[in-house]
C-alpha positions as CSV (number, residue, x, y, z in Angstrom):
1,M,-4.6,-21.7,19.1
2,Q,-6.3,-20.0,16.0
3,D,-5.3,-16.6,17.1
4,K,-1.8,-17.3,17.9
5,T,-1.5,-18.6,14.4
6,A,-3.1,-15.5,13.0
7,I,-0.6,-13.4,14.9
8,L,2.3,-15.3,13.5
9,F,1.1,-15.0,10.1
10,M,0.4,-11.4,10.4
11,F,3.8,-11.0,12.1
12,L,5.3,-12.5,9.1
13,A,3.2,-10.5,6.6
14,T,3.9,-6.9,8.2
15,F,7.5,-7.7,8.4
16,G,7.7,-8.8,5.0
17,F,5.9,-5.7,3.6
18,A,8.3,-3.5,5.7
19,I,11.3,-5.2,4.2
20,Q,9.8,-4.9,0.8
21,D,9.1,-1.1,1.2
22,A,12.5,-0.7,2.6
23,V,14.2,-2.3,-0.4
24,V,12.1,-0.2,-2.8
25,K,13.5,2.9,-0.7
26,I,17.0,1.6,-1.2
27,L,16.2,1.0,-4.9
28,S,15.0,4.6,-5.3
29,V,18.7,5.7,-5.3
30,T,19.7,4.1,-8.6
31,G,16.5,2.3,-10.1
32,S,13.3,3.5,-11.7
33,L,9.8,3.2,-10.2
34,W,8.3,2.4,-13.5
35,Q,10.8,-0.5,-14.2
36,L,10.1,-1.9,-10.5
37,M,6.4,-1.6,-11.4
38,L,6.7,-3.5,-14.7
39,L,9.1,-6.3,-13.7
40,R,7.2,-6.9,-10.5
41,A,3.8,-7.2,-12.3
42,F,5.0,-9.4,-14.9
43,L,6.3,-11.8,-12.0
44,V,2.9,-11.7,-10.5
45,I,1.2,-12.2,-13.7
46,F,3.5,-15.3,-14.5
47,I,3.0,-16.7,-11.2
48,L,-0.9,-16.3,-11.6
49,V,-1.0,-17.7,-15.0
50,T,1.2,-20.8,-14.1
51,W,-1.0,-21.6,-11.0
52,S,-4.3,-21.5,-12.9
53,K,-2.9,-23.6,-15.9
54,S,-1.4,-26.0,-13.4
55,F,-4.6,-26.7,-11.4
56,G,-7.2,-25.9,-14.0
57,A,-8.4,-22.7,-12.3
58,T,-8.3,-20.2,-15.0
59,S,-11.6,-18.9,-14.1
60,K,-10.4,-17.9,-10.8
61,I,-8.1,-15.2,-12.3
62,I,-10.6,-13.8,-14.9
63,P,-12.8,-11.1,-13.8
64,V,-16.5,-11.3,-14.3
65,G,-16.6,-8.0,-16.2
66,W,-13.7,-5.7,-16.5
67,F,-14.9,-2.1,-15.8
68,W,-15.1,-2.3,-12.0
69,P,-11.8,-4.4,-11.5
70,I,-9.9,-2.1,-14.0
71,L,-11.1,1.2,-12.1
72,R,-10.2,-0.5,-8.7
73,G,-6.8,-1.3,-10.3
74,I,-6.3,2.3,-11.4
75,F,-6.9,3.6,-7.7
76,M,-4.6,0.8,-6.4
77,S,-1.8,1.7,-9.0
78,C,-2.2,5.4,-7.9
79,A,-1.8,4.5,-4.3
80,Y,1.3,2.6,-4.8
81,T,2.8,5.1,-7.2
82,L,2.2,8.1,-4.8
83,F,3.5,6.0,-1.7
84,Y,6.7,4.9,-3.4
85,A,7.3,8.3,-5.1
86,S,7.6,9.9,-1.5
87,L,10.1,7.3,-0.3
88,P,13.2,9.1,-1.5
89,F,12.5,12.1,0.6
90,V,10.8,11.0,3.9
91,S,11.4,8.2,6.4
92,L,9.6,4.9,5.7
93,S,7.6,5.2,9.0
94,E,6.4,8.6,8.2
95,A,5.1,7.7,4.8
96,A,3.7,4.5,5.9
97,T,1.6,6.4,8.8
98,C,0.3,8.7,6.4
99,F,-0.7,5.9,4.0
100,F,-2.3,3.9,7.0
101,T,-4.9,6.6,7.2
102,A,-6.7,4.6,4.3
103,P,-9.3,3.1,7.1
104,I,-10.2,6.7,8.0
105,F,-11.1,7.6,4.3
106,V,-12.8,4.2,3.8
107,C,-15.0,5.4,6.7
108,I,-15.8,8.6,5.3
109,F,-16.2,7.4,1.6
110,S,-18.5,4.6,2.6
111,S,-20.9,7.1,4.1
112,F,-21.1,9.2,1.0
113,L,-20.8,6.9,-1.7
114,L,-22.2,3.6,-0.3
115,N,-24.8,5.3,2.0
116,E,-23.4,3.5,5.1
117,A,-24.1,5.0,8.6
118,I,-21.5,6.1,10.7
119,G,-22.0,6.0,14.5
120,W,-20.3,8.2,17.0
121,R,-17.5,5.9,17.7
122,R,-16.2,5.7,14.3
123,F,-16.9,9.7,13.8
124,S,-14.7,9.9,16.7
125,A,-12.0,7.6,15.5
126,V,-11.8,9.7,12.2
127,G,-11.3,12.8,14.3
128,I,-8.5,11.1,16.0
129,G,-6.8,9.9,12.9
130,F,-6.9,13.2,11.5
131,L,-5.2,14.8,14.5
132,G,-2.5,12.4,14.2
133,V,-2.0,13.2,10.6
134,I,-1.9,16.9,11.4
135,L,1.0,16.3,14.1
136,I,2.9,14.3,11.5
137,I,2.5,16.6,8.6
138,Q,2.3,19.9,10.7
139,P,0.3,22.1,8.3
140,G,0.6,26.0,8.8
141,T,4.1,25.6,10.4
142,T,7.7,26.4,9.0
143,I,8.7,22.7,9.0
144,I,5.6,21.4,7.1
145,N,6.6,18.4,4.8
146,F,4.8,18.5,1.6
147,I,6.0,15.4,0.5
148,L,4.0,13.8,3.0
149,F,0.9,14.6,1.1
150,L,1.8,12.0,-1.2
151,P,1.4,9.0,0.9
152,L,-1.5,10.7,2.4
153,L,-3.1,10.8,-1.3
154,A,-1.9,7.2,-1.6
155,G,-4.1,6.3,1.4
156,I,-7.2,8.3,-0.1
157,C,-6.6,6.2,-3.5
158,Y,-6.3,2.8,-1.7
159,A,-9.4,3.8,0.3
160,L,-11.4,4.5,-3.0
161,A,-10.0,0.8,-4.3
162,V,-11.5,-0.6,-1.0
163,I,-14.9,1.2,-1.6
164,I,-14.8,-0.2,-5.2
165,T,-14.1,-3.7,-4.1
166,R,-16.7,-3.7,-1.3
167,G,-19.6,-2.1,-3.4
168,F,-18.9,-3.3,-6.7
169,C,-16.7,-6.3,-6.9
170,R,-18.0,-8.7,-4.2
171,K,-19.0,-11.4,-7.0
172,Q,-15.3,-11.2,-8.4
173,P,-12.9,-14.0,-7.7
174,S,-10.4,-12.4,-5.4
175,L,-7.3,-13.7,-7.4
176,S,-9.0,-12.0,-10.5
177,L,-8.6,-8.6,-8.9
178,T,-4.9,-9.0,-8.2
179,F,-4.6,-10.3,-11.9
180,S,-6.4,-7.4,-13.5
181,H,-4.6,-4.8,-11.2
182,N,-1.3,-6.3,-12.2
183,I,-2.1,-6.3,-15.9
184,L,-2.8,-2.6,-15.4
185,Y,0.3,-2.0,-13.5
186,A,2.3,-3.5,-16.2
187,C,0.7,-1.6,-18.9
188,I,1.4,1.6,-17.0
189,G,4.9,0.5,-16.3
190,F,5.7,-0.1,-19.9
191,L,4.2,3.0,-20.9
192,M,6.2,5.3,-18.6
193,V,9.4,3.5,-19.2
194,S,8.7,4.0,-23.0
195,L,7.7,7.7,-22.8
196,L,9.7,9.1,-20.1
197,P,13.0,9.2,-22.1
198,I,11.3,11.3,-24.7
199,L,9.1,13.7,-22.9
200,P,10.2,17.1,-22.7
201,F,11.4,17.2,-19.0
202,N,14.9,19.2,-18.4
203,N,17.5,17.6,-16.3
204,E,16.7,20.0,-13.5
205,I,13.2,18.6,-13.0
206,R,14.5,15.0,-13.7
207,S,17.0,15.5,-10.9
208,T,14.4,16.4,-8.2
209,N,13.1,12.7,-8.1
210,T,15.1,10.5,-10.5
211,F,13.3,7.3,-9.2
212,F,10.1,8.9,-10.4
213,F,11.2,10.6,-13.7
214,M,13.7,7.7,-14.9
215,G,12.6,5.2,-17.7
216,W,14.5,2.1,-18.1
217,V,17.8,1.9,-16.5
218,S,20.5,-0.5,-17.0
219,L,19.7,-3.8,-15.2
220,T,22.7,-4.1,-12.8
221,Q,23.3,-6.9,-10.4
222,E,22.4,-4.8,-7.7
223,I,19.1,-3.7,-9.3
224,L,18.0,-7.2,-10.2
225,L,18.6,-8.4,-6.6
226,L,16.7,-5.5,-5.2
227,I,13.7,-6.1,-7.7
228,G,14.1,-9.8,-6.8
229,A,13.9,-9.0,-3.2
230,T,10.8,-6.9,-3.4
231,S,9.1,-9.6,-5.5
232,I,9.8,-12.4,-3.1
233,T,9.1,-10.4,0.0
234,H,5.7,-9.1,-1.6
235,I,4.6,-12.8,-2.3
236,I,5.4,-14.0,1.2
237,A,3.8,-11.0,2.7
238,M,0.5,-11.3,0.6
239,S,0.3,-15.1,1.3
240,A,0.8,-14.5,5.0
241,T,-1.9,-11.9,5.1
242,I,-4.4,-14.1,3.2
243,R,-3.7,-17.0,5.6
244,A,-4.0,-14.5,8.6
245,Y,-7.4,-13.6,7.6
246,Q,-8.5,-17.1,6.8
247,T,-7.2,-18.2,10.2
248,A,-9.0,-15.7,12.6
249,E,-11.9,-13.1,12.8
250,T,-11.2,-9.9,10.8
251,S,-11.7,-7.8,14.0
252,F,-8.5,-9.6,15.5
253,V,-6.5,-9.7,12.5
254,A,-7.0,-6.1,11.2
255,P,-5.2,-4.1,14.0
256,L,-2.4,-6.5,13.7
257,E,-1.4,-4.8,10.5
258,Y,-0.2,-1.9,12.5
259,F,3.0,-4.2,13.5
260,Y,4.2,-2.7,10.1
261,L,4.6,0.8,11.7
262,V,6.8,-1.0,14.4
263,F,9.0,-2.6,11.8
264,A,9.3,0.4,9.7
265,S,10.3,2.3,12.6
266,I,13.0,-0.3,13.6
267,I,14.3,-0.3,10.0
268,D,14.4,3.4,9.7
269,F,16.6,3.7,12.9
270,F,19.0,0.8,12.0
271,V,19.3,1.4,8.2
272,W,19.0,5.2,8.1
273,K,19.5,6.1,11.7
274,V,16.2,8.0,11.7
275,V,14.7,8.8,15.2
276,L,11.1,9.9,15.1
277,G,10.3,13.3,16.7
278,P,7.6,13.5,19.6
279,S,5.0,15.0,17.3
280,V,5.3,12.3,14.7
281,T,5.4,9.7,17.3
282,V,2.3,11.0,19.0
283,G,0.7,11.2,15.6
284,M,1.6,7.6,14.6
285,V,0.0,6.6,17.9
286,L,-3.0,8.3,17.0
287,V,-3.5,6.9,13.5
288,V,-3.1,3.4,15.0
289,I,-5.8,4.1,17.7
290,S,-8.1,5.4,15.1
291,G,-7.4,2.5,12.6
292,V,-8.0,-0.1,15.5
293,I,-11.5,1.6,16.6
294,I,-12.5,1.7,12.9
295,S,-11.6,-1.8,12.2
296,A,-13.3,-3.1,15.5
297,R,-16.4,-1.2,14.8
298,E,-16.7,-2.2,11.1
299,D,-16.6,-6.0,12.2
300,M,-19.2,-5.4,14.8
301,K,-21.4,-3.7,12.2
302,K,-21.0,-6.8,9.9
303,D,-21.7,-9.3,12.8
304,R,-25.1,-7.3,13.4
């Protein structure tokens, strides 16, 4: 029964995240990445502060020391910024698949930075994952999509944030990491919406990615609705993810996160009429296989 409940929660979580990112992709046509970052971070901070004050749990959102939570927040901010910056140019499913290489890089970085041993199964999984990425990005060909390096770099940044969480933030209250991350996110958003209009970028550069190079834009009803939609779906998806991991074993829940790629592909097809090519589809499957193997071996190692 617990496994069925976990599946239901993770199904809801991945669907929510897919909707959230699809809305961000729609918002990228008329909105500003930094404005979205600022307003959504304010909403999350407001919810956390209100909750902590209401239940007398302020200590649960305040980090025990700020250095590692802030450093983690920097990598998390870079991860989401790079991922969202790619969305105006590539399909949601392609960007998401490159981002989902994060478990591969977690495996690699944990070996070098945390001195964790990597067995032959996880090493093989890393190779499978990289083969999948090669099939998606296709380096060395005339159709290489350089934009896909952005979500790939996002996956690397996310992996570094996970390594910091695992190695240096174990004693931090979990909500304090979300709180410190969103404080940093709000600061970055405020800085960028303030500076971008006065930075010496010509119109040609700004037009290459208006979502990234725009500061504050007029808050039309459409933009407010879209930002509100991303905030609501983010809260629902994050809550469902936490509940799923509280309900069942990590080794059972973690692979279910790849439901996201299914939802992203469906949204791509029905909203943007995108049909994935054979090489991208095979690459996506290989990345999923790699992530599932790494997640399973990670949990077996913890059990031992």
